[in-house]
N, CA and C atoms as an extended XYZ file, in Angstrom:
201
Properties=species:S:1:pos:R:3:atomname:S:1:resname:S:1:resid:I:1 pbc="F F F"
N        78.618       40.514      145.539 N   MET     1
C        79.069       41.138      144.320 CA  MET     1
C        80.478       41.683      144.525 C   MET     1
N        81.358       41.405      143.641 N   THR     2
C        82.732       41.860      143.779 CA  THR     2
C        82.956       43.140      142.995 C   THR     2
N        83.856       43.958      143.507 N   ARG     3
C        84.190       45.206      142.834 CA  ARG     3
C        85.293       44.948      141.815 C   ARG     3
N        85.116       45.458      140.650 N   VAL     4
C        86.097       45.273      139.586 CA  VAL     4
C        86.727       46.614      139.259 C   VAL     4
N        88.046       46.668      139.296 N   ASN     5
C        88.739       47.895      138.915 CA  ASN     5
C        88.727       48.026      137.409 C   ASN     5
N        88.312       49.189      136.941 N   LYS     6
C        88.288       49.433      135.503 CA  LYS     6
C        89.585       50.124      135.122 C   LYS     6
N        90.501       49.376      134.580 N   ARG     7
C        91.780       49.918      134.155 CA  ARG     7
C        91.947       49.642      132.676 C   ARG     7
N        92.525       50.595      132.020 N   VAL     8
C        92.813       50.427      130.601 CA  VAL     8
C        94.049       49.554      130.494 C   VAL     8
N        93.922       48.439      129.819 N   VAL     9
C        95.050       47.522      129.689 CA  VAL     9
C        95.458       47.448      128.224 C   VAL     9
N        96.718       47.744      127.983 N   LYS    10
C        97.255       47.644      126.637 CA  LYS    10
C        98.386       46.639      126.658 C   LYS    10
N        98.490       45.880      125.601 N   LYS    11
C        99.551       44.882      125.516 CA  LYS    11
C       100.561       45.305      124.459 C   LYS    11
N       101.812       45.194      124.806 N   TYR    12
C       102.890       45.501      123.884 CA  TYR    12
C       103.822       44.309      123.807 C   TYR    12
N       104.292       44.012      122.628 N   LYS    13
C       105.258       42.930      122.473 CA  LYS    13
C       106.643       43.533      122.393 C   LYS    13
N       107.514       43.047      123.255 N   LYS    14
C       108.879       43.543      123.289 CA  LYS    14
C       109.801       42.335      123.404 C   LYS    14
N       110.477       42.013      122.362 N   GLY    15
C       111.401       40.890      122.401 CA  GLY    15
C       110.715       39.558      122.639 C   GLY    15
N       109.512       39.384      122.122 N   GLY    16
C       108.819       38.116      122.278 CA  GLY    16
C       107.950       38.038      123.514 C   GLY    16
N       108.135       38.958      124.491 N   LYS    17
C       107.332       38.946      125.707 CA  LYS    17
C       106.209       39.968      125.589 C   LYS    17
N       105.116       39.712      126.261 N   THR    18
C       103.988       40.628      126.261 CA  THR    18
C       103.915       41.300      127.625 C   THR    18
N       103.864       42.630      127.639 N   SER    19
C       103.734       43.345      128.899 CA  SER    19
C       102.432       44.123      128.906 C   SER    19
N       101.808       44.233      130.086 N   LYS    20
C       100.549       44.953      130.220 CA  LYS    20
C       100.814       46.290      130.899 C   LYS    20
N       100.217       47.336      130.365 N   LYS    21
C       100.363       48.660      130.946 CA  LYS    21
C        98.974       49.200      131.235 C   LYS    21
N        98.724       49.543      132.496 N   ASP    22
C        97.392       49.994      132.888 CA  ASP    22
C        97.339       51.515      133.023 C   ASP    22
N        96.193       52.011      133.471 N   ALA    23
C        95.977       53.451      133.579 CA  ALA    23
C        96.899       54.079      134.623 C   ALA    23
N        97.206       53.351      135.693 N   CYS    24
C        98.134       53.875      136.701 CA  CYS    24
C        99.513       54.099      136.104 C   CYS    24
N        99.947       53.201      135.258 N   TYR    25
C       101.255       53.338      134.614 CA  TYR    25
C       101.327       54.660      133.845 C   TYR    25
N       100.313       54.930      133.038 N   TYR    26
C       100.346       56.142      132.215 CA  TYR    26
C       100.231       57.404      133.059 C   TYR    26
N        99.440       57.384      134.112 N   LYS    27
C        99.265       58.559      134.960 CA  LYS    27
C       100.552       58.876      135.723 C   LYS    27
N       101.223       57.849      136.240 N   VAL    28
C       102.458       58.047      136.993 CA  VAL    28
C       103.594       58.475      136.076 C   VAL    28
N       103.672       57.914      134.882 N   VAL    29
C       104.736       58.279      133.944 CA  VAL    29
C       104.596       59.744      133.527 C   VAL    29
N       103.360       60.222      133.373 N   ARG    30
C       103.162       61.633      133.030 CA  ARG    30
C       103.707       62.547      134.112 C   ARG    30
N       103.581       62.138      135.371 N   ARG    31
C       104.041       62.988      136.463 CA  ARG    31
C       105.541       62.862      136.711 C   ARG    31
N       106.083       61.647      136.720 N   TYR    32
C       107.468       61.421      137.100 CA  TYR    32
C       108.429       61.248      135.936 C   TYR    32
N       107.947       61.199      134.725 N   GLY    33
C       108.823       61.095      133.570 CA  GLY    33
C       109.057       59.669      133.130 C   GLY    33
N       109.658       59.523      131.944 N   PRO    34
C       109.816       58.195      131.351 CA  PRO    34
C       110.938       57.351      131.961 C   PRO    34
N       111.884       57.974      132.663 N   LYS    35
C       112.986       57.197      133.234 CA  LYS    35
C       112.526       56.430      134.459 C   LYS    35
N       113.119       55.272      134.673 N   THR    36
C       112.796       54.454      135.825 CA  THR    36
C       113.399       55.072      137.073 C   THR    36
N       112.618       55.115      138.148 N   SER    37
C       113.133       55.637      139.412 CA  SER    37
C       112.381       54.997      140.566 C   SER    37
N       112.952       55.127      141.756 N   ALA    38
C       112.312       54.580      142.943 CA  ALA    38
C       111.042       55.357      143.273 C   ALA    38
N       111.050       56.667      143.035 N   TYR    39
C       109.863       57.483      143.280 CA  TYR    39
C       108.700       57.011      142.410 C   TYR    39
N       109.015       56.734      141.150 N   ARG    40
C       107.976       56.318      140.202 CA  ARG    40
C       107.412       54.956      140.577 C   ARG    40
N       108.253       54.024      140.941 N   SER    41
C       107.752       52.686      141.278 CA  SER    41
C       106.918       52.724      142.558 C   SER    41
N       107.311       53.553      143.514 N   GLY    42
C       106.518       53.710      144.736 CA  GLY    42
C       105.173       54.351      144.460 C   GLY    42
N       105.187       55.359      143.580 N   ALA    43
C       103.941       56.035      143.221 CA  ALA    43
C       103.011       55.089      142.477 C   ALA    43
N       103.573       54.227      141.662 N   MET    44
C       102.763       53.272      140.910 CA  MET    44
C       102.098       52.273      141.865 C   MET    44
N       102.822       51.848      142.887 N   ALA    45
C       102.259       50.926      143.869 CA  ALA    45
C       101.117       51.593      144.638 C   ALA    45
N       101.308       52.855      145.014 N   LYS    46
C       100.259       53.583      145.734 CA  LYS    46
C        99.041       53.806      144.846 C   LYS    46
N        99.279       54.109      143.579 N   CYS    47
C        98.191       54.332      142.639 CA  CYS    47
C        97.365       53.065      142.474 C   CYS    47
N        98.005       51.938      142.363 N   ARG    48
C        97.287       50.680      142.201 CA  ARG    48
C        96.543       50.291      143.469 C   ARG    48
N        97.047       50.743      144.620 N   LYS    49
C        96.400       50.430      145.888 CA  LYS    49
C        95.113       51.233      146.084 C   LYS    49
N        95.161       52.537      145.812 N   VAL    50
C        93.995       53.393      146.052 CA  VAL    50
C        93.098       53.556      144.836 C   VAL    50
N        93.623       53.272      143.663 N   GLY    51
C        92.837       53.413      142.439 CA  GLY    51
C        93.249       54.641      141.648 C   GLY    51
N        93.033       54.588      140.368 N   VAL    52
C        93.466       55.649      139.459 CA  VAL    52
C        92.745       56.952      139.749 C   VAL    52
N        91.467       56.877      139.990 N   ARG    53
C        90.679       58.097      140.180 CA  ARG    53
C        91.038       58.821      141.464 C   ARG    53
N        91.471       58.108      142.489 N   ASN    54
C        91.764       58.718      143.783 CA  ASN    54
C        93.216       59.132      143.946 C   ASN    54
N        94.117       58.612      143.145 N   TRP    55
C        95.531       58.895      143.308 CA  TRP    55
C        95.882       60.269      142.754 C   TRP    55
N        96.663       61.026      143.517 N   GLY    56
C        97.149       62.309      143.056 CA  GLY    56
C        96.191       63.467      143.257 C   GLY    56
N        95.119       63.269      144.000 N   GLU    57
C        94.143       64.328      144.210 CA  GLU    57
C        94.236       64.894      145.622 C   GLU    57
N        95.335       64.646      146.313 N   GLY    58
C        95.470       64.967      147.732 CA  GLY    58
C        95.333       66.411      148.147 C   GLY    58
N        96.090       67.319      147.586 N   GLY    59
C        96.138       68.672      148.100 CA  GLY    59
C        95.124       69.636      147.538 C   GLY    59
N        94.262       69.195      146.683 N   LYS    60
C        93.318       70.103      146.045 CA  LYS    60
C        92.059       70.259      146.895 C   LYS    60
N        91.726       71.514      147.193 N   LYS    61
C        90.513       71.795      147.947 CA  LYS    61
C        89.715       72.848      147.200 C   LYS    61
N        88.417       72.815      147.391 N   LYS    62
C        87.564       73.823      146.747 CA  LYS    62
C        87.614       75.105      147.553 C   LYS    62
N        87.659       76.215      146.851 N   LYS    63
C        87.666       77.511      147.515 CA  LYS    63
C        86.240       77.892      147.892 C   LYS    63
N        86.103       78.443      149.097 N   LYS    64
C        84.800       78.903      149.544 CA  LYS    64
C        84.650       80.380      149.188 C   LYS    64
N        83.492       80.735      148.753 N   LYS    65
C        83.231       82.132      148.405 CA  LYS    65
C        82.946       82.923      149.672 C   LYS    65
N        83.585       84.076      149.776 N   ARG    66
C        83.348       84.975      150.905 CA  ARG    66
C        82.402       86.079      150.486 C   ARG    66
N        81.634       86.546      151.422 N   ARG    67
C        80.706       87.631      151.136 CA  ARG    67
C        81.301       88.963      151.415 C   ARG    67
């Protein structure tokens, strides 16, 4: 059984060409802004590698309750 990535795919027509934008695209653009940059393209590659749900959750830890 193969694993299938569930990504939201939207198609937009721009000048006769169709481009696909997935969930990683929207998540990275929210963080890095609408302008194109090397940081954004690198983040998009990492997001697609690890998956949308796992990307960007690195530094968050649950707090332990002390008595």
